[in-house]
VEXDO-920674 format. One record per residue: z, x, y of N, C-alpha, C, O in turn; residue in three letters. Coordinates in steps of 0.1 Angstrom, whole numbers, plus 2048, in hexadecimal, padded with zeros to 3 digits. Each point is the difference from the previous one (the first is absolute). Example, Ala and Ser with C-alpha at 12.3 -4.5 7.8 and 13.67 -1.06 7.14 Angstrom:
# VEXDO-920674
84E8847C78007F780C80080980C80780A800ALA 7F27F280B80080980B8087F880B80180580BSER 
//
This chain:
# VEXDO-920674
4CFB0375380780780A7FD80F7FF7FF8057F5MET 8008018167FD80F80080D80880080B7FB802GLN 7F38117FA80C80A80080180780E80A807802ALA 7EB7F98067FF80880C7F77F980A7F67FA7FCPHE 80E8068117F87FA80A7FD80A80B80A806806TYR 7EA7FC7FD7FC80980B8057FA80D8037F4801GLU 7FD81480A8047FB80D7F67F68058037F7808ALA 7F080B7F47F57F78057F87FC7F47FB8097F8THR 8027EA8067F87FC7F57FA7F28038067F9809PHE 7F08037F07FB7F28017FF7F97F38008067F5SER 8007ED80C8007F77F47F67F58037FE7FB80BARG 7FD8007EA7F87F38008097F67F98038017F4GLU 8017F58148097F57FA7F77F47FD7F77FC808MET 80C7FE7ED7F97F47FC8077F38058057F87F9GLY 7FA8078158067F48067FA7FD80D7F8809805CYS 80B7EC8017FB7FD80D80A80580B80C8037FCTHR 7F17FD81080980480B80C7F680080B804802GLU 7F27EF7FC80B7F680180A8037F580C7FF802VAL 7EF8047F18098037F580880D80380C8007FFGLU 7EE80A80680680D80380B7FE80A80B8057FFTRP 7F27F380C80B7FD80A80B7F87FB80B801805LEU 7F37F77F180A7F87FA8098097F780C7FD7FFGLY 7EF80D7FB8088097F780780B80880A8057FBTRP 7F07FF81080580C80780F7FF80480780A7FELEU 7FE7EB80780F8018048098037F4809808802PRO 7F57F37F38088037F47FE80E7FC80A8077FCALA 7EA7FE8057FD80E7FC80780A80980480B7FCALA 7FE7F181080780980A80F8017FE80680A804MET 8007EC7F580E8007FE80880080E7FC7F8808GLY 80D8107F980980080C7FA80980C80680180ASER 7EF8057F37FA80980A7FA7F880C7F97F67FDHIS 80A80E80F7FA7F980C7F18038017FC80C7FEHIS 7FC7EA8047F28028027FA7F780A8067F5803TRP 7EF80F8037F97F880A7F18007FD7FA80A7FFGLN 8017EA8017F17FE7FE7F980080E8057FB80AARG 7EF80B7F67F880080C7F27FE7FB7F980A7FDASN 8027E98027F37FE7FB7FE8037F18087FB7F8GLY 7EF80E8057FE8047F280780E7FE7FA8087F9GLN 8127F980C80880C7FE80E7FD8018047F5805SER 8058147F680E7FE80080780E8017FB8097FAALA 8107F780D80880D80080D7FD7FA8077F6804CYS 7FD8127F280D7FD7F980980C8037FD80C7FEVAL 80F7F180780B80A8018078017F38067F67FBASP 7FB8168008068037F380C8098027FF80C803ILE 80D7EE7FB80C8088018068017F28027F67F9GLN 8018168028058027F380F80180080680280AASN 7FF7FE7EA80F8007FE80680E80580C800804THR 7EC80A7FD80580D8057FF80180F80380A806ASN 7F97EB8017FF80080E7F38048067FE7FF80CGLY 7F98077EC7F38048067F87F48038017F57FASER 7F680D80F7F77F58047F28048027FD80B804GLN 7FA7EC7F87F28038017F97F38028067F5803GLY 7ED80B7FB7F97F38017F38007F87FB80A7FBGLN 8017EA8037F37FD7F87F77F88098057F6806LEU 7EF80F7FC7F67F88077F67FA7F67FA8087F9ASN 8057EB8087F77F97F77F47FB8088027FB80BLEU 7F28067EF7F47FA8077F87F97F47FF8057F5ARG 7FC7EF80E7F87F97F67F47F98068007FD80CTRP 7F68017EC7F47F98037FB7F97F48008057F5GLN 7FA7EF80E7FA7F97F57F38067FC7F8804809GLU 8057FC7EA7F38057FC7F97F47F88067F67FDALA 7ED80D8007F97F67F88077FE7F380580A7FALEU 7FB7EA8008077FE7F37F88077F57F4803801PRO 8148017F57FA8067F47FB7F57F78087F77FDARG 7EC8097FE7FB7F67F87FD8057F27FA80B7FEARG 80B7EE7F87FE8047F27FC7F37F98087F67FEILE 7EB8097FF7FA7F47FB8037F480A7FC80180BALA 80B7F57F18037F580880D8018088047F7807LEU 8038147F680D8028067FF80780D7F880A801ILE 80F7F280980080680D80F8048038097F8801SER 7F981580180E80580380080580F7F8809803ILE 8117F280580180480E80480F8008078057F7PRO 7F580281480480E80180680380E7FA7FB80AARG 81080C7F780680580C80280F7FF8068057F7LEU 7F480281380180E80080C8048088017FD80CLEU 80980A7EF80C80380680280F8017FF8077F6VAL 8057FF81680380E80180F8018038057F9807SER 8018117F380E80480180180D8067FA80A7FCPHE 80E7F880F80280D80680F8018038067FA809GLN 80180F7EF80E80380280280B80A7F8809800PHE 8127F680880480B80980F8027FF8087F7800GLU 7FC8167FF80E8048008087FD7F380C7FF801GLY 7ED7FF7F48077FD7F37FB80A7F67F48037FFLEU 8158017F97FD80A7F57FB7F87F47FF7F47FFASP 7FD8147F67FB7FA7F48097F57FA7FB7F67FCASP 81280E8038097F67FA8027F48088027F57FBGLY 7FE80C8128027F48097F47F77FF8017F4800GLN 7F38128007F37F87FE8017F97F37FC7F47FFARG 8088137F68007FA7F380A7F48007FD7F67FATYR 80F80C80C80A7F58007FB7F48078017F57FBTHR 7F880D8107FB7F48077F57FA7F88007F37FFPHE 7F68147FD7F57FB7F98037FA7F27F97F67FCMET 81180E7FE8047FA7F38047F28027FB7F77F9ARG 80D8068118037F28047F47F88047FD7F57FCARG 7FB81180D7F57FA8067F67FC7F57FB7F5800PHE 8028147F77F77FD7F58057F57F77F87F87FBASP 8158088028057F57F87FF7F38067FD7F67F9LEU 8048098147FF7F38077F17FC8027FD7F4801TYR 7FA8167FF7F27FD8017F97FE7F37F57FB800MET 8128087F57F98007F37FE7F17FC8097F8801GLN 7EB8057FA7FD7F37FB7F98027F37F980A7FDARG 80A7ED7FA7FA8017F38017F37F88077F7804GLY 7F28087F18007F57F88068037F280480C7FEGLY 7FD7EB7FA8068027F37FA7FA7F58048027F5GLY 
//
């Protein structure tokens, strides 16, 4: 997890679009969001009453191949509007926890 999130940034996710769409509702929490094809708009209202939004866009990329392993890739862009550093951090902290995958 990061300590700071820019207003606009991109990520490469190791998942398929189907997996991403399955995880997205839980990652959004109670925030209202609407999907439109390969994008989504999230209304973010904070406890102090301020409101902003996050625009997400994604596209599938060629899988990453390492020897015989093939890892799917999804390129995702994040664009926050009307939210300060702390508000972006609060939203992304939850988002990242719900999107985090790992083994043990």
